[in-house]
C-alpha positions, 0 to 999 in steps of 0.5 A: 477431519471435522466436516465443518473444517472441510467445508470451510477449507473448500470455501477458502479454496473457491475464494482463492480461485476467484482471487487468482482468476479475477480479483488479483489481475484486476487489482494489479491494473487498478493499482497501476492506474492509481499510481499513475494518477497520483503521479499526475496529481503531484505535478498539478498540486505543486503548480497550484501551491506555487501559484497560490503563494505568489497571489498572496505576496502582498500580505505574506512574506515569502522566502526562497531557499536554494535546495539542491540547486532549485528554487523553492517558494515556501507556502504561507503559514495560513495555507499550511494550517489548512487540512490537506484534503488531497492527502486525506482522500488518499489516506481513505483510498489507501485504507480501503485497499489495504484492508482488501489486500489483507483480506485477499492474502488472508484467504489465500494463506488460510487455504494453503495452511489448511491444505498442508498434509500431515507430516510423513516421510518421503516426498515433501517438496510440495509441502516445502513450497506451501510453507515458503509461499505462506511465509511470503504472504505473511510478510506482505500481510504484516507489512500492510498491517503496519501501514495502517498506522502511517496516516496517524503518524503523518497527522501527528507529526504535521500537528507537532510542526504546525504548533512549532511554526505558529509559535516561531513564525520567524523560523522558516524551517518549520514551514519548509518541514511541513511543506516537505512532509506533505510532498513526501506523503503524496510521493508515498501514496504514489509509490505505495500503489506501485508497490501494491501492484508489484507485490500482487504481480510477484505473489500472483506469479509464484502462486499460479506457477506452483498452484498444482503443488499448493493444491496437491502437495504430494503426488497424485493427480495434477490440477487444471483448475486455473487453466 
């Protein structure tokens, strides 16, 4: 095999070990904490929105909807027109972490792929494990690639609803839809980081448990590099 390919494979191998020993365990904790922080911010944001709506009741009409047996105070249109900076900041954090996640999984997948031995008769259990983990990593990569468009979809939908709400100020449902869109986006951020943490945990567990097979798919000597 070409020496350049062997060198690149070795570099990926070293990066994979760092990801498994350092990067991924740290990311699991980071994403768990971010999910919990966003959960607390959701409660705080809801309280602030309600207070703001009550302060401006003299100049703006409030209407309360009975939804799932709970009182819901619609935010005034003037508040909804403003950019939700909390969500914009969450999108920035999401994008940064999605890019890092894809890069980490790309390193791991590339190393495993380059480490697959030539096709031979005999014991291919290790090769089967390699291909299975490559498939799992690829699915998660594709999932996060698709999530890059979610922020744009949110802003496009919010702009569409705002246009309707401004044109039909007497229709409360447009305001309600915008408010619910914001709330759902905040919830998505919270659950998104929880999902990131869980995905890292699952793949980390599978890769570490099968690392010897990934490193040496056909029986030779066992690996102790992660010990």
